N, C-alpha and C positions, 0 to 999 in steps of 0.2 A: 741843515737848518734845524736848531733844536727846538722842540716842542713848544716851549713857552715864547720864544721870539718868533716863530712862525705863527702861531695861533693868535697872540695877543698884540704884535706889533707889525710883522710882514703884512699878513693878509688883509688887515683892515686898511692899510695903505694901499694895497692893489686894487680892492674892491669898493672902497669907500665907506665901509661901514664895519662894524663889529659882527662876528658871526656866532652863531649858537653851536653846540657840540654836533647838533644834526647836520647843519650846514657845511661843518668843518669836514665831516665824513663825506658830504656830498661832492666838496671841492677836491676831494683827494683822489676821486675818480679821474681815469684817463680823459683827455679832451674828447676823444671820439666817443666816449661812453656817456658824455654829458658833464664831466667835471671839468676841472682846470689843471690836472696833473699836479696838485700841490699835495704831494704825499705826506702823511702823517708819521713820523718816524716812531712815536710812541706805538702805533698800532702795527706798523710794518717791521720793526725791527727784528721781531723773533722769525717772522717769515723770510726775511732777507738773510739773516745769519744761517738758518737751516738750508736754504738754497746754495749759499756759499759753501758751506760744509760739503753738501751733496755734489756740486759741481766740481769741486777740487779733489774730491776723494780718488779717482782714477790716478791724478798725478801724485798724490801722496803715496798710494800703494805701490807705484812704479819706483818711486824713489827709495822706499823702505825695503822693497824686495829686490831692487836692482835689475828688474825684468821689464821688458816691453818695449816696443819702438815707439818714436816720435809719433809716427803716423796712427798707430793703433790708440794712442793716448789721446790724440787730438780729436779722433773720431768718436771715442767714448765720451769725451768732454762735449763734443757738439750735440751728441743724442742728449746728454743730461741737460745742456742750456735749452734745447728745444722743448724738453718735457717741462723745465722750469718756468719758460714763457708761458706754456699751454696752462699750467696750474695757476699761473699769475693771472692770466685773462679769465678763468673760471672763478678765482677768488673775487676779482673786481666785478664781475657780472652778478655773483651772489650778493656783493655788497650793494649794487645797484638794485637789485630785486627786494632787498630787505628795506631799503630806503623808501621805495614806492609802497611797500607794505605797510610801513610805519607812517607814511603820509601820502594816501592815495590821490590827493589832489596834485601832487607832482607827477602823476602819470603822463599827462599831456606835455609837461616840461620836458621830461626825458625823452618822449616820443619825437619832440621838435628838435631837441638838441643833438640827438643820435642820428638824424638824417644825414645822407651823405652831402658834404659840403657846408653843413649848418655850423660847424666849428672851424672851418678854414680860416677865419677872420683871426682866430686865437694862435694859429700856429704859422701864418703866413709872415714872411720877413718884411719889416716896416719899411719898403721902399716908397720914398717920398714922390718919387716921378710916377708912380703907379696909383698914388692916393692911399697908399696902406697905411701912412703913418696917421696915428690917432692921438689927439690931445688926451690929458689926464681926464677931463670931462667926458669926451667921447668914449674913452675905454670904460670907466666906471658906469656911465649910462648904459654902455653895451652889455656889461656884466649884469645890471639891474634888469634889463629887458630879458636877457637869457634865462634868469632864474625867477623872474617875477618879484624881485625886490622893489621896494618903494624908491622912486628917484628923488634924490635930495632936492630940495627947494621947488619942488613942483607945486604950482598954483592949486589951492584945493578946488576951485570952481573953473570949469572949461568956459569959454567965451559963448558957447551955445546955452549955458545956465545949468548944465548937468555936472555931478561931482566929477572931479578930474582924477585920471589915473593912467597909467601907461596903456592898459587895455582899452580905455576910452579914447586915448588919443590915436591909437592905431585904427579905430573904426569911425571916428567923428568926421562927418561930412563938412563940416565948417572949417574954413581956413585953408582948404587945399592940401593938406598933408597927403591924403590918399593919392591925389592926382600926382603931387611930387614923387612920391614912391614909385607910382606907375610910369611916369615919364623917364625916371631915372634907368629903370630896367629897360623900357623901350630904346631909349638912346643907347645903352650899353650893348644891346643886341644888334642895333644898326651899325655900332662902331665895330662889332667883332666881324659882322658880315663884311664889312669893308677890308678890314684887315685880312681877311681869309681869302680875298681877291674875287668875291662875288660882284656880279654886274648890276647895274641900275638899281643900287640901294637907294630906297626912298623911305622917309617917314611920314606916315599920315596920309597915305595915298588914298584918293577918292575912288570908290568902286563905280563900276558903270550902273546906271540906273536900271532897276529891275522892271520898271513900267508895270504893265497889266500882266506880267508873268505870275502864274499861280504858285505861290510860296506858303509854306505853313505859317500859322498865326505867330509863331515865336520868332520868325525871321524877321532880320532888320530890313524894314521897308524904306527907310529915310532916303531922301534923294542925295543927301550928302554923307552916306554910309562909308566909313573909312577903315582901313585895317592899320595897325601900328608900324608894321615893317613891311616893305616889299623887296625882293630881291630875285635875281635870276642865277640859276645854276647851283642852288642849295642841295636838291635832290636828284638832280640830272641835268645834263647839258642843255642850256638854253630853256629849261623848265622854270616857270614862274612859280614863286612861293610867296604865300601871304601869311604873315605871323601877327597874332593878336595877344596882348597881354591882358592877364588878370591878376589883380591883387586883392587878396583878401586876408584877414586875421584869423588863423585857426584857433586862436586862445579866446575869441569873443564867446560870451556865455552862451549864446545861441548854437555855437558849433561843438561845444565840450561833449555832448552825448555821443558824437560820432568820432570814429578813428580818423586819423589824418588822410590816410590813402583814399578812403572813400570820399573824402571832401575834395581831394584833388580831381577825382573822376567825375564828381558832380559840377564842379566848376568847369571843366573841360566839356562837359556835355552841354551845358548852357551856352558855351561859346559856339559849339557846332551847330546847335539848334538855331542860334542867331545868323550864322552866316553860312 
């Protein structure tokens, strides 16, 4: 892909918007480092050329000298390829660090996008029967959510009366979107439990009433208290397991001062205190 076609024509078609030079460098990062793997040949050509020369040097020397066995040459080339891959990872990490230094507000974006599984939707094969096939709008909206881009044609005001944005939509209690996201995860866990052969899988199973039993103030005392997923045999034979789902938006302004991992532990602790 030549630089002009990739930067001015291909990428805008893929992500639904033109991108700045800064964003172009961000998208050049590997998917697992928070990018899209759309390498920029203008910036990487020199590195790739030097890597190619280095990796082919043992073969060139063997041909010129007429010495060396195939196994020894292959071994040297394999070592050089491994060293090249390591150097490339370091170069990409340095690029990611420089981008965060240049725009500190992207630190949370990179923190979320580099989590395990956060980018799997970009590398998964689009099997329609598994629901992995995305429409053009779903893909471009997904990219916008990934990088905090403005979603095209988004209404300026939410139905709750507040200014609308992707961050607001992920946190607004009006309209049931948060509940829909919660229920999607709940149903997915229940389906996976059934596929794994666990017994007695139930959704929204009501817990036994606690009555007058002394419990902490933070505990759920409601008579209709429920857990999201119930199953038998997850941790041990005939052992009952109760799973409860918590959905939150780590990009919400109130959460930004905290790192993501402590936020997960905080949400988990709240669930444990309630049940």
